[in-house]
Backbone as CSV, one residue per row, in Angstrom:
resi,resn,N_x,N_y,N_z,CA_x,CA_y,CA_z,C_x,C_y,C_z
1,MET,16.298,-15.464,56.318,16.003,-16.553,55.405,15.301,-15.987,54.177
2,ALA,15.853,-16.200,53.007,15.263,-15.683,51.793,14.109,-16.573,51.362
3,MET,12.994,-15.955,50.962,11.849,-16.716,50.529,11.957,-17.016,49.048
4,ASN,11.375,-18.133,48.646,11.331,-18.537,47.260,10.425,-17.586,46.496
5,GLU,10.972,-16.926,45.497,10.184,-15.964,44.737,9.538,-16.583,43.516
6,ALA,9.711,-17.903,43.314,9.108,-18.559,42.163,7.585,-18.490,42.258
7,GLN,6.938,-18.506,41.088,5.488,-18.450,41.051,4.910,-19.682,41.729
8,GLY,4.049,-19.483,42.694,3.437,-20.592,43.401,2.243,-21.128,42.638
9,PRO,1.613,-22.186,43.151,0.449,-22.773,42.488,-0.732,-21.828,42.513
10,ALA,-1.609,-21.999,41.523,-2.824,-21.195,41.492,-3.760,-21.674,42.597
11,VAL,-4.292,-20.728,43.355,-5.271,-21.048,44.397,-6.473,-20.147,44.177
12,PRO,-7.671,-20.584,44.586,-8.851,-19.719,44.439,-8.617,-18.366,45.091
13,ALA,-9.117,-17.335,44.460,-8.838,-15.976,44.916,-9.322,-15.722,46.327
14,ASP,-10.397,-16.415,46.738,-10.952,-16.137,48.055,-10.308,-16.959,49.163
15,VAL,-9.297,-17.756,48.841,-8.584,-18.502,49.881,-7.653,-17.571,50.655
16,ILE,-7.015,-16.632,49.962,-6.026,-15.743,50.568,-6.590,-14.333,50.644
17,THR,-6.497,-13.736,51.835,-6.930,-12.356,52.031,-5.793,-11.573,52.679
18,ALA,-5.337,-10.512,52.025,-4.301,-9.656,52.605,-4.924,-8.768,53.679
19,LEU,-4.281,-8.724,54.858,-4.830,-7.996,55.997,-3.956,-6.825,56.426
20,GLY,-2.870,-6.573,55.706,-1.968,-5.496,56.077,-0.837,-5.981,56.956
21,HIS,0.241,-5.203,57.014,1.418,-5.527,57.829,2.017,-6.881,57.449
22,GLU,1.876,-7.261,56.168,2.392,-8.554,55.685,1.735,-9.739,56.394
23,VAL,0.472,-9.578,56.774,-0.315,-10.663,57.346,-1.345,-11.093,56.305
24,TYR,-1.460,-12.416,56.113,-2.384,-12.965,55.123,-3.248,-14.041,55.768
25,GLN,-4.555,-13.875,55.634,-5.484,-14.895,56.114,-5.623,-15.980,55.053
26,ILE,-5.598,-17.241,55.486,-5.745,-18.382,54.592,-6.976,-19.168,55.033
27,ASP,-8.003,-19.197,54.203,-9.179,-20.012,54.490,-8.793,-21.471,54.276
28,THR,-8.870,-22.273,55.326,-8.374,-23.652,55.250,-9.356,-24.603,54.590
29,ARG,-10.542,-24.118,54.258,-11.549,-24.955,53.585,-11.843,-26.226,54.391
30,MET,-12.066,-26.055,55.683,-12.345,-27.195,56.548,-13.538,-27.991,56.030
31,ALA,-13.323,-29.308,55.852,-14.354,-30.237,55.357,-14.942,-29.777,54.023
32,GLY,-14.186,-28.963,53.289,-14.631,-28.493,51.992,-15.463,-27.233,52.019
33,TYR,-15.684,-26.657,53.208,-16.519,-25.465,53.333,-15.670,-24.209,53.473
34,GLU,-16.244,-23.087,53.092,-15.581,-21.803,53.230,-15.933,-21.164,54.575
35,GLY,-14.993,-20.369,55.113,-15.299,-19.492,56.226,-15.476,-20.159,57.568
36,ILE,-14.955,-21.375,57.750,-15.067,-22.036,59.048,-13.807,-21.810,59.877
37,THR,-12.659,-22.141,59.333,-11.403,-21.919,60.045,-10.407,-21.221,59.134
38,ALA,-9.431,-20.566,59.756,-8.413,-19.848,59.004,-7.059,-20.030,59.657
39,GLY,-6.030,-20.015,58.833,-4.662,-19.862,59.300,-4.183,-18.489,58.881
40,TYR,-3.060,-18.059,59.452,-2.527,-16.733,59.146,-1.035,-16.823,58.890
41,LEU,-0.611,-16.332,57.745,0.815,-16.195,57.466,1.263,-14.799,57.848
42,ILE,2.274,-14.717,58.700,2.959,-13.451,58.967,4.249,-13.518,58.167
43,ARG,4.296,-12.773,57.073,5.405,-12.877,56.129,6.473,-11.855,56.475
44,GLY,7.718,-12.286,56.529,8.815,-11.392,56.872,10.122,-12.136,56.842
45,ASP,11.087,-11.675,57.644,12.401,-12.309,57.657,12.320,-13.759,58.125
46,ARG,11.397,-14.022,59.051,11.177,-15.376,59.563,9.680,-15.690,59.446
47,PRO,9.255,-16.170,58.269,7.818,-16.380,58.051,7.221,-17.328,59.087
48,CYS,6.027,-16.985,59.534,5.371,-17.732,60.606,3.928,-18.023,60.211
49,LEU,3.497,-19.266,60.421,2.116,-19.659,60.217,1.448,-19.810,61.576
50,VAL,0.351,-19.096,61.781,-0.450,-19.235,62.996,-1.676,-20.084,62.653
51,GLU,-1.779,-21.263,63.241,-2.838,-22.246,63.034,-2.633,-22.990,61.702
52,THR,-2.838,-24.301,61.734,-2.680,-25.119,60.525,-4.013,-25.528,59.917
53,GLY,-5.084,-25.469,60.703,-6.317,-26.093,60.258,-6.242,-27.602,60.429
54,THR,-7.179,-28.310,59.827,-7.243,-29.767,59.954,-6.211,-30.455,59.075
55,ALA,-6.063,-31.753,59.273,-5.132,-32.518,58.438,-5.503,-32.463,56.952
56,PRO,-6.774,-32.652,56.566,-7.098,-32.538,55.139,-6.895,-31.141,54.567
57,SER,-6.796,-30.131,55.439,-6.553,-28.758,54.975,-5.093,-28.490,54.662
58,ALA,-4.191,-29.379,55.061,-2.757,-29.110,54.903,-2.368,-28.799,53.456
59,PRO,-2.861,-29.532,52.454,-2.502,-29.168,51.068,-2.995,-27.782,50.666
60,VAL,-4.164,-27.390,51.171,-4.688,-26.042,50.882,-3.751,-24.991,51.454
61,VAL,-3.323,-25.203,52.707,-2.421,-24.254,53.360,-1.070,-24.229,52.655
62,ARG,-0.549,-25.408,52.322,0.741,-25.476,51.615,0.692,-24.695,50.309
63,ASP,-0.363,-24.887,49.522,-0.450,-24.206,48.231,-0.619,-22.701,48.412
64,ALA,-1.363,-22.292,49.441,-1.516,-20.856,49.701,-0.179,-20.237,50.104
65,LEU,0.579,-20.928,50.957,1.890,-20.415,51.343,2.805,-20.310,50.126
66,ALA,2.770,-21.326,49.269,3.606,-21.281,48.068,3.217,-20.107,47.172
67,ALA,1.909,-19.870,47.044,1.449,-18.741,46.231,1.899,-17.411,46.802
68,LEU,2.162,-17.390,48.113,2.637,-16.176,48.774,4.162,-16.126,48.845
69,GLY,4.825,-17.053,48.177,6.284,-17.025,48.096,6.997,-17.767,49.195
70,VAL,6.275,-18.553,49.969,6.882,-19.298,51.076,6.957,-20.769,50.678
71,GLY,8.170,-21.199,50.334,8.377,-22.563,49.895,8.689,-23.489,51.044
72,ALA,8.969,-24.733,50.699,9.159,-25.783,51.703,10.291,-25.470,52.672
73,ALA,11.327,-24.786,52.209,12.475,-24.492,53.066,12.397,-23.124,53.725
74,ASP,11.318,-22.386,53.489,11.256,-20.988,53.919,10.533,-20.757,55.235
75,LEU,9.561,-21.585,55.561,8.742,-21.343,56.746,9.577,-21.576,58.004
76,ALA,9.668,-20.545,58.849,10.510,-20.633,60.046,9.775,-21.214,61.237
77,THR,8.483,-20.867,61.381,7.757,-21.228,62.592,6.301,-21.527,62.279
78,VAL,5.769,-22.513,62.984,4.325,-22.776,63.017,3.892,-22.661,64.477
79,VAL,2.895,-21.830,64.746,2.379,-21.673,66.100,0.912,-22.066,66.094
80,VAL,0.495,-22.879,67.067,-0.923,-23.191,67.214,-1.393,-22.661,68.563
81,THR,-2.573,-22.049,68.563,-3.106,-21.502,69.818,-3.510,-22.609,70.778
82,HIS,-3.935,-23.750,70.241,-4.247,-24.921,71.052,-4.323,-26.122,70.127
83,ILE,-4.463,-27.318,70.691,-4.287,-28.526,69.887,-5.592,-29.152,69.422
84,HIS,-6.724,-28.481,69.563,-7.957,-29.020,68.999,-7.793,-29.176,67.484
85,LEU,-8.448,-30.187,66.928,-8.128,-30.616,65.569,-8.504,-29.602,64.498
86,ASP,-9.447,-28.696,64.774,-9.771,-27.677,63.771,-8.689,-26.615,63.689
87,HIS,-7.877,-26.493,64.717,-6.787,-25.516,64.730,-5.424,-26.149,64.435
88,ALA,-5.199,-27.347,64.932,-3.854,-27.936,64.899,-3.811,-29.327,64.292
89,GLY,-4.925,-29.801,63.727,-4.959,-31.152,63.178,-4.004,-31.373,62.036
90,GLY,-3.602,-30.300,61.364,-2.668,-30.435,60.251,-1.217,-30.243,60.641
91,THR,-0.918,-30.137,61.929,0.447,-29.804,62.356,1.465,-30.819,61.865
92,GLY,1.197,-32.093,62.057,2.149,-33.106,61.620,2.393,-33.073,60.127
93,ASP,1.333,-32.872,59.342,1.480,-32.809,57.888,2.235,-31.558,57.464
94,ILE,1.911,-30.418,58.083,2.624,-29.181,57.755,4.097,-29.288,58.156
95,ALA,4.367,-29.917,59.304,5.763,-30.111,59.720,6.530,-30.926,58.688
96,ARG,5.872,-31.923,58.112,6.529,-32.737,57.077,6.730,-31.926,55.795
97,MET,5.758,-31.108,55.438,5.852,-30.314,54.205,6.866,-29.191,54.316
98,PHE,7.085,-28.699,55.551,7.998,-27.578,55.783,9.038,-28.015,56.824
99,PRO,10.042,-28.751,56.395,10.941,-29.435,57.343,11.836,-28.517,58.159
100,GLU,11.937,-27.231,57.823,12.771,-26.309,58.590,11.985,-25.590,59.685
101,ALA,10.683,-25.763,59.720,9.846,-24.994,60.633,9.881,-25.561,62.050
102,GLU,10.026,-24.661,63.027,9.870,-25.018,64.432,8.380,-24.953,64.778
103,ILE,7.909,-25.909,65.588,6.505,-25.974,65.967,6.369,-25.483,67.406
104,VAL,5.565,-24.450,67.616,5.421,-23.837,68.932,4.006,-24.077,69.445
105,VAL,3.914,-24.541,70.712,2.632,-24.889,71.306,2.775,-24.794,72.821
106,HIS,1.651,-24.647,73.528,1.735,-24.633,74.976,2.243,-25.975,75.486
107,GLU,2.920,-25.949,76.635,3.548,-27.147,77.171,2.557,-28.277,77.433
108,ARG,1.306,-27.954,77.725,0.327,-29.006,77.984,-0.167,-29.654,76.699
109,GLY,0.070,-29.007,75.568,-0.311,-29.592,74.295,0.815,-30.297,73.590
110,ALA,2.054,-29.967,73.946,3.217,-30.495,73.237,3.260,-32.026,73.181
111,PRO,3.035,-32.730,74.294,3.121,-34.198,74.221,2.131,-34.812,73.236
112,HIS,0.976,-34.160,73.050,-0.044,-34.711,72.167,0.280,-34.475,70.694
113,LEU,1.074,-33.456,70.394,1.535,-33.286,69.020,2.591,-34.326,68.675
114,ALA,3.431,-34.654,69.640,4.463,-35.669,69.406,3.865,-37.066,69.320
115,ASP,2.860,-37.332,70.144,2.202,-38.638,70.162,0.697,-38.412,70.250
116,PRO,0.005,-38.338,69.099,-1.414,-37.947,69.093,-2.384,-39.095,69.377
117,GLU,-1.899,-40.255,69.741,-2.779,-41.422,69.838,-3.941,-41.187,70.795
118,ARG,-3.674,-40.687,71.990,-4.743,-40.470,72.972,-5.708,-39.383,72.504
119,LEU,-5.173,-38.323,71.929,-6.022,-37.235,71.432,-6.953,-37.738,70.337
120,MET,-6.423,-38.519,69.407,-7.236,-39.026,68.318,-8.273,-40.025,68.820
121,ALA,-7.910,-40.861,69.793,-8.868,-41.820,70.340,-10.020,-41.097,71.017
122,SER,-9.714,-40.019,71.746,-10.749,-39.234,72.401,-11.656,-38.574,71.370
123,ALA,-11.064,-38.014,70.326,-11.855,-37.355,69.288,-12.755,-38.348,68.566
124,ARG,-12.273,-39.563,68.337,-13.083,-40.558,67.643,-14.282,-40.989,68.499
125,MET,-14.110,-40.993,69.822,-15.240,-41.315,70.692,-16.348,-40.280,70.549
126,VAL,-15.962,-39.030,70.308,-16.948,-37.951,70.185,-17.575,-37.929,68.794
127,TYR,-16.748,-38.024,67.751,-17.224,-37.797,66.381,-17.505,-39.072,65.600
128,GLY,-17.023,-40.215,66.074,-17.279,-41.470,65.381,-16.767,-41.455,63.956
129,ASP,-17.593,-41.966,63.039,-17.173,-42.072,61.641,-17.033,-40.717,60.960
130,GLU,-17.613,-39.670,61.551,-17.507,-38.346,60.940,-16.134,-37.703,61.151
131,LEU,-15.331,-38.292,62.035,-14.027,-37.702,62.352,-13.164,-37.556,61.113
132,ASP,-13.109,-38.604,60.297,-12.203,-38.586,59.148,-12.566,-37.485,58.163
133,GLU,-13.868,-37.302,57.916,-14.289,-36.267,56.977,-14.089,-34.874,57.549
134,LEU,-14.390,-34.701,58.831,-14.320,-33.369,59.438,-12.884,-32.939,59.720
135,PHE,-12.103,-33.837,60.311,-10.802,-33.444,60.844,-9.618,-34.242,60.310
136,GLY,-9.858,-35.429,59.761,-8.747,-36.269,59.354,-7.996,-36.802,60.565
137,VAL,-6.748,-37.182,60.345,-5.917,-37.785,61.390,-4.700,-36.908,61.639
138,LEU,-4.513,-36.517,62.895,-3.343,-35.734,63.292,-2.111,-36.624,63.243
139,ALA,-1.174,-36.308,62.368,0.067,-37.068,62.264,1.049,-36.603,63.338
140,PRO,1.914,-37.490,63.828,2.892,-37.085,64.844,3.881,-36.056,64.293
141,THR,4.302,-35.166,65.171,5.373,-34.211,64.877,6.614,-34.652,65.633
142,PRO,7.775,-34.713,64.983,8.993,-35.107,65.705,9.203,-34.236,66.944
143,ALA,9.416,-34.884,68.080,9.503,-34.161,69.352,10.606,-33.117,69.341
144,GLU,11.701,-33.395,68.630,12.823,-32.458,68.628,12.505,-31.176,67.876
145,ARG,11.419,-31.144,67.133,11.042,-29.935,66.408,10.006,-29.101,67.155
146,ILE,9.557,-29.577,68.301,8.515,-28.893,69.066,9.154,-28.039,70.156
147,ARG,8.716,-26.772,70.237,9.129,-25.902,71.352,7.898,-25.581,72.184
148,ALA,7.938,-25.972,73.437,6.818,-25.749,74.345,6.985,-24.421,75.066
149,VAL,5.904,-23.650,75.131,5.903,-22.391,75.887,5.065,-22.578,77.145
150,GLU,5.354,-21.758,78.156,4.655,-21.864,79.428,3.611,-20.737,79.520
151,ARG,3.606,-19.985,80.600,2.605,-18.923,80.739,2.874,-17.766,79.775
152,ARG,4.122,-17.526,79.492,4.518,-16.496,78.535,5.557,-17.079,77.601
153,GLY,5.623,-16.572,76.401,6.623,-17.026,75.447,6.778,-15.998,74.344
154,VAL,7.850,-16.127,73.574,8.131,-15.204,72.477,8.517,-16.007,71.243
155,VAL,7.974,-15.613,70.103,8.342,-16.182,68.809,8.991,-15.084,67.988
156,ASP,10.220,-15.304,67.565,10.971,-14.320,66.790,10.504,-14.349,65.340
157,LEU,9.977,-13.219,64.858,9.538,-13.094,63.476,10.576,-12.426,62.591
158,GLY,11.712,-12.025,63.187,12.764,-11.371,62.435,12.566,-9.871,62.336
159,GLY,13.665,-9.148,62.160,13.595,-7.704,62.004,13.072,-6.975,63.225
160,GLY,13.198,-7.580,64.408,12.702,-6.973,65.635,11.239,-7.237,65.909
161,ARG,10.546,-7.887,64.986,9.127,-8.207,65.164,9.005,-9.535,65.922
162,ARG,7.947,-9.669,66.727,7.791,-10.892,67.508,6.316,-11.161,67.778
163,LEU,6.030,-12.410,68.096,4.747,-12.795,68.656,4.945,-13.082,70.133
164,GLU,4.115,-12.505,70.972,4.178,-12.776,72.403,2.994,-13.666,72.767
165,SER,3.278,-14.821,73.383,2.206,-15.742,73.757,1.820,-15.540,75.210
166,HIS,0.512,-15.661,75.462,-0.043,-15.510,76.806,-0.954,-16.704,77.073
167,TYR,-0.684,-17.422,78.145,-1.497,-18.572,78.512,-2.932,-18.124,78.759
168,SER,-3.886,-18.776,78.101,-5.289,-18.340,78.177,-6.214,-19.554,78.225
169,PRO,-6.190,-20.313,79.325,-7.052,-21.493,79.443,-8.508,-21.095,79.645
170,GLY,-9.360,-22.110,79.671,-10.796,-21.906,79.818,-11.507,-22.673,78.727
171,HIS,-11.227,-22.305,77.483,-11.691,-23.111,76.351,-10.968,-24.451,76.355
172,ALA,-9.676,-24.416,76.638,-8.849,-25.625,76.720,-7.678,-25.345,77.646
173,LYS,-7.163,-26.382,78.271,-6.065,-26.231,79.223,-4.728,-25.959,78.540
174,HIS,-4.701,-26.060,77.227,-3.460,-25.890,76.470,-3.562,-24.702,75.505
175,HIS,-4.323,-23.697,75.879,-4.629,-22.582,74.982,-3.728,-21.385,75.270
176,VAL,-3.241,-20.757,74.198,-2.509,-19.494,74.314,-3.100,-18.481,73.342
177,GLY,-2.991,-17.203,73.695,-3.267,-16.109,72.781,-1.944,-15.501,72.342
178,LEU,-1.943,-14.847,71.184,-0.713,-14.340,70.594,-0.888,-12.884,70.186
179,ILE,0.080,-12.036,70.535,0.053,-10.625,70.177,1.235,-10.313,69.275
180,ASP,0.951,-9.730,68.112,1.970,-9.328,67.145,2.507,-7.954,67.544
181,SER,3.806,-7.872,67.777,4.386,-6.628,68.286,4.352,-5.505,67.265
182,LEU,4.277,-5.822,65.978,4.268,-4.780,64.953,2.852,-4.343,64.607
183,SER,2.002,-5.289,64.228,0.645,-4.939,63.793,-0.287,-4.698,64.964
184,GLY,0.043,-5.285,66.128,-0.859,-5.242,67.262,-1.974,-6.251,67.188
185,ASP,-1.968,-7.117,66.167,-3.008,-8.126,66.040,-2.982,-9.074,67.228
186,LEU,-4.162,-9.447,67.697,-4.319,-10.415,68.775,-4.973,-11.666,68.205
187,TYR,-4.237,-12.774,68.241,-4.753,-14.055,67.769,-5.332,-14.786,68.976
188,VAL,-6.654,-14.890,69.021,-7.316,-15.390,70.226,-7.706,-16.857,70.152
189,GLY,-7.479,-17.515,68.992,-7.926,-18.894,68.878,-9.412,-18.974,69.141
190,ASP,-9.799,-19.790,70.138,-11.199,-19.877,70.528,-11.468,-19.234,71.883
191,ALA,-10.484,-18.525,72.422,-10.637,-17.962,73.769,-11.717,-16.897,73.836
192,ALA,-11.961,-16.197,72.746,-12.977,-15.144,72.730,-14.306,-15.634,72.195
193,GLY,-14.420,-16.941,71.961,-15.676,-17.500,71.486,-15.694,-17.713,69.988
194,VAL,-16.859,-18.037,69.482,-17.066,-18.328,68.063,-18.055,-17.315,67.501
195,TYR,-17.664,-16.671,66.422,-18.529,-15.678,65.782,-19.479,-16.375,64.818
196,ILE,-20.774,-16.084,64.929,-21.787,-16.645,64.047,-22.191,-15.552,63.059
197,PRO,-21.672,-15.584,61.823,-21.916,-14.461,60.907,-23.378,-14.274,60.536
198,ASP,-24.161,-15.349,60.505,-25.565,-15.211,60.096,-26.371,-14.400,61.090
199,THR,-25.979,-14.445,62.369,-26.743,-13.739,63.395,-25.973,-12.594,64.037
200,GLY,-24.646,-12.555,63.785,-23.822,-11.538,64.418,-23.511,-11.827,65.871
201,ASP,-23.786,-13.045,66.321,-23.540,-13.402,67.718,-22.095,-13.853,67.925
202,LEU,-21.577,-13.553,69.111,-20.285,-14.058,69.553,-20.557,-14.940,70.766
203,ARG,-20.467,-16.261,70.558,-20.831,-17.215,71.601,-19.585,-17.903,72.149
204,PRO,-19.609,-18.259,73.422,-18.475,-19.001,73.973,-18.351,-20.368,73.313
205,ALA,-17.127,-20.815,73.117,-16.869,-22.161,72.602,-16.652,-23.065,73.808
206,THR,-17.517,-24.053,73.982,-17.591,-24.784,75.255,-17.395,-26.289,75.071
207,PRO,-16.255,-26.731,74.562,-16.080,-28.164,74.304,-15.865,-28.943,75.595
208,PRO,-16.508,-30.108,75.726,-16.200,-30.967,76.869,-14.865,-31.677,76.624
209,PRO,-14.136,-32.065,77.659,-14.459,-31.861,79.072,-13.736,-30.663,79.680
210,ASP,-12.974,-29.923,78.872,-12.058,-28.920,79.417,-12.720,-27.602,79.789
211,PHE,-13.822,-27.236,79.137,-14.310,-25.862,79.266,-14.621,-25.510,80.714
212,ASP,-14.122,-24.334,81.113,-14.372,-23.816,82.454,-14.713,-22.340,82.310
213,LEU,-15.959,-21.975,82.618,-16.442,-20.619,82.362,-15.647,-19.578,83.125
214,ALA,-15.433,-19.798,84.425,-14.731,-18.797,85.227,-13.317,-18.589,84.708
215,THR,-12.657,-19.684,84.334,-11.290,-19.579,83.810,-11.283,-18.880,82.463
216,ALA,-12.284,-19.174,81.633,-12.365,-18.532,80.317,-12.542,-17.026,80.455
217,LEU,-13.390,-16.603,81.376,-13.585,-15.167,81.592,-12.313,-14.526,82.145
218,ALA,-11.596,-15.245,83.002,-10.332,-14.715,83.530,-9.320,-14.538,82.407
219,SER,-9.317,-15.454,81.414,-8.387,-15.328,80.292,-8.708,-14.100,79.454
220,LEU,-9.988,-13.813,79.264,-10.348,-12.596,78.538,-9.863,-11.357,79.282
221,ARG,-9.968,-11.397,80.598,-9.472,-10.258,81.387,-7.956,-10.153,81.286
222,THR,-7.274,-11.292,81.129,-5.822,-11.265,80.914,-5.495,-10.499,79.650
223,PHE,-6.255,-10.753,78.582,-6.010,-10.032,77.335,-6.226,-8.531,77.512
224,THR,-7.248,-8.144,78.256,-7.510,-6.715,78.418,-6.426,-6.037,79.236
225,ARG,-5.688,-6.813,80.051,-4.599,-6.223,80.835,-3.290,-6.172,80.071
226,CYS,-3.218,-6.861,78.923,-2.001,-6.836,78.121,-1.834,-5.462,77.483
227,ASP,-0.638,-5.215,76.988,-0.371,-3.942,76.302,-0.980,-4.019,74.920
228,LEU,-2.217,-3.571,74.800,-2.933,-3.626,73.535,-3.105,-2.245,72.927
229,SER,-2.227,-1.334,73.296,-2.377,0.040,72.832,-2.301,0.150,71.322
230,ASN,-1.606,-0.818,70.678,-1.474,-0.786,69.230,-2.370,-1.822,68.562
231,THR,-3.217,-2.499,69.354,-4.007,-3.582,68.789,-5.129,-3.032,67.922
232,GLU,-5.141,-3.468,66.669,-6.152,-3.027,65.725,-7.224,-4.085,65.504
233,ARG,-6.832,-5.365,65.579,-7.731,-6.423,65.164,-7.676,-7.584,66.134
234,CYS,-8.769,-8.292,66.191,-8.871,-9.499,66.991,-9.204,-10.635,66.037
235,ARG,-8.280,-11.571,65.883,-8.447,-12.615,64.874,-8.931,-13.904,65.533
236,GLU,-10.059,-14.386,65.033,-10.677,-15.577,65.596,-10.559,-16.724,64.607
237,THR,-11.191,-17.842,64.950,-11.078,-19.056,64.150,-11.420,-18.819,62.688
238,ALA,-12.539,-18.181,62.414,-12.980,-18.013,61.036,-12.496,-16.714,60.433
239,GLY,-11.571,-16.028,61.118,-10.940,-14.873,60.524,-11.703,-13.585,60.650
240,ARG,-12.651,-13.520,61.573,-13.375,-12.264,61.736,-12.429,-11.181,62.235
241,VAL,-12.558,-9.998,61.694,-11.753,-8.858,62.113,-12.656,-7.902,62.865
242,THR,-12.307,-7.616,64.115,-13.157,-6.796,64.958,-12.329,-5.743,65.668
243,GLY,-13.010,-4.829,66.321,-12.338,-3.920,67.224,-11.761,-4.692,68.399
244,ASN,-10.722,-4.158,69.009,-9.973,-4.950,69.981,-10.729,-5.203,71.272
245,ARG,-10.972,-4.182,72.068,-11.491,-4.456,73.398,-12.957,-4.896,73.383
246,ALA,-13.701,-4.476,72.378,-15.083,-4.944,72.285,-15.122,-6.453,72.083
247,ALA,-14.133,-6.983,71.371,-14.135,-8.405,71.063,-13.626,-9.240,72.213
248,ILE,-12.753,-8.701,73.058,-12.143,-9.541,74.089,-12.656,-9.250,75.484
249,SER,-13.485,-8.230,75.646,-14.073,-8.004,76.958,-15.059,-9.119,77.263
250,PRO,-15.151,-9.582,78.518,-16.115,-10.633,78.845,-17.511,-10.247,78.374
251,ALA,-18.054,-11.075,77.498,-19.294,-10.711,76.818,-20.497,-10.869,77.729
252,ARG,-21.386,-9.878,77.721,-22.641,-9.976,78.460,-23.435,-11.150,77.884
253,GLY,-23.954,-11.973,78.740,-24.728,-13.121,78.279,-23.907,-14.394,78.148
254,TRP,-22.583,-14.320,78.345,-21.768,-15.535,78.249,-22.213,-16.569,79.263
255,ARG,-22.527,-16.138,80.452,-22.903,-17.132,81.482,-24.172,-17.878,81.067
256,THR,-25.139,-17.169,80.519,-26.367,-17.814,80.063,-26.094,-18.723,78.895
257,ALA,-25.299,-18.218,77.920,-25.023,-19.012,76.728,-24.242,-20.267,77.065
258,ALA,-23.256,-20.133,77.960,-22.430,-21.285,78.317,-23.241,-22.328,79.062
259,SER,-24.106,-21.888,79.941,-24.878,-22.841,80.723,-25.953,-23.525,79.911
260,SER,-26.410,-22.849,78.827,-27.450,-23.436,77.989,-26.883,-24.266,76.866
261,GLY,-25.494,-24.227,76.709,-24.869,-25.008,75.647,-24.994,-24.321,74.309
């Protein structure tokens, strides 16, 4: 699929960060702030977006993709690591903006992308009136455009490159991690925790009601057993780039941090 080479819209310079291997980090400007969540464009024969950010972030992501030469008809795939609204809240809007893109998600999350009513009702119970400002409203994605993956899955990036998905529950029952066969990048979503840049801490992400500490630690061990011989980076929600096994090994102190909230 040929990408649109026309000049895209101007976006702030710090929204897009080139990471090598034709991977670009996109700061989604969640709730208007910098450095909270990120999406990633893997640019190639079959351009792929990993994570959409929230619904209000969709225009930011669209403009960043356009600036990178990916127009409305060019995006082949959107993959979300899980369906929490900071990662996948913009899926329905991005699907509408990029009508040729296939949407890939774990099978336990797929029904909620097609019909988000229950997910949104649950989120509103937690966040109340702040929901609209923080996350917006997840729009439905046409069911025929959704491809559900199970414990393992593959996303074709073209030219022999692929993303391999690995089921990684604990943070959420619908969570997957993704390994790029060319760059070796590991997209961990929230499975490896949340990095706090002010303190340098890596803390477990423990949202109710799904979080299960033992399962989360088992998922980290799953990543360490994967073929990570070429893995250079571990990409988290806010785009932190770290060494591979140090970032995904079960962190000392997780049990204390998780139990203390």
